[in-house]
C-alpha positions as CSV (number, residue, x, y, z in Angstrom):
1,M,0.0,0.0,0.0
2,S,2.8,2.4,-0.8
3,E,0.8,4.0,-3.5
4,L,-2.1,6.2,-2.5
5,A,-5.3,5.6,-4.5
6,E,-6.5,8.6,-6.4
7,M,-9.8,10.0,-5.1
8,K,-12.6,10.8,-7.6
9,S,-14.1,14.2,-7.6
10,I,-17.6,14.6,-6.2
11,W,-18.7,16.0,-9.6
12,Y,-17.7,12.7,-11.3
13,L,-20.3,11.0,-9.1
14,V,-22.8,13.7,-9.6
15,G,-22.4,13.3,-13.3
16,L,-22.9,9.6,-13.0
17,M,-26.1,10.0,-11.0
18,L,-27.5,12.6,-13.4
19,L,-26.8,10.3,-16.3
20,A,-28.6,7.4,-14.6
21,M,-31.6,9.4,-13.4
22,G,-31.8,11.2,-16.7
23,A,-32.0,7.9,-18.5
24,L,-34.8,6.8,-16.2
25,V,-36.8,10.0,-16.8
26,L,-36.2,9.8,-20.5
27,A,-37.3,6.2,-20.6
28,G,-40.5,7.1,-18.7
29,G,-41.2,9.8,-21.3
30,I,-40.7,7.4,-24.1
31,G,-43.1,5.0,-22.4
32,D,-45.6,7.8,-22.2
33,L,-45.2,8.4,-25.9
34,I,-45.8,4.7,-26.7
35,S,-48.8,4.3,-24.4
36,P,-50.2,7.6,-23.2
37,P,-51.7,7.8,-19.7
38,A,-55.5,7.7,-19.3
39,H,-55.7,11.1,-17.6
40,A,-53.1,13.5,-18.9
41,T,-51.9,16.5,-17.0
42,V,-52.4,20.0,-18.1
43,L,-49.0,20.4,-19.8
44,A,-48.5,16.8,-20.9
45,R,-48.5,17.9,-24.5
46,L,-45.2,19.6,-24.0
47,R,-43.6,16.3,-22.9
48,P,-41.5,17.7,-20.0
49,N,-40.1,14.2,-19.1
50,L,-38.5,13.9,-22.5
51,W,-37.0,17.4,-22.3
52,W,-35.8,17.1,-18.7
53,G,-34.5,13.6,-19.2
54,A,-32.4,14.8,-22.1
55,V,-31.2,17.9,-20.1
56,M,-30.2,15.7,-17.2
57,M,-28.3,13.3,-19.4
58,I,-26.4,16.1,-21.1
59,A,-25.5,17.8,-17.8
60,G,-24.5,14.4,-16.4
61,A,-22.3,13.6,-19.4
62,V,-20.6,17.0,-19.1
63,F,-19.9,16.5,-15.4
64,F,-18.9,12.9,-15.9
65,L,-16.5,13.4,-18.8
66,S,-15.0,16.7,-17.6
67,H,-14.1,15.3,-14.1
68,R,-12.8,11.8,-14.9
69,K,-9.1,11.2,-14.4
């Protein structure tokens, strides 16, 4: 154990979590496109889960890729 292990940045883990959660939100949005819910919300036509899933995945990819060592 003469060599110290390099610690990962917290932003690396934040990016990994944003990627995973964004993928889940995006998958839910795609599921809603395939089979729409019986009672849609007021702004369902704007597909916010698709937009926010994509935004979360892009932000996660930026954090993940910029802080990896």
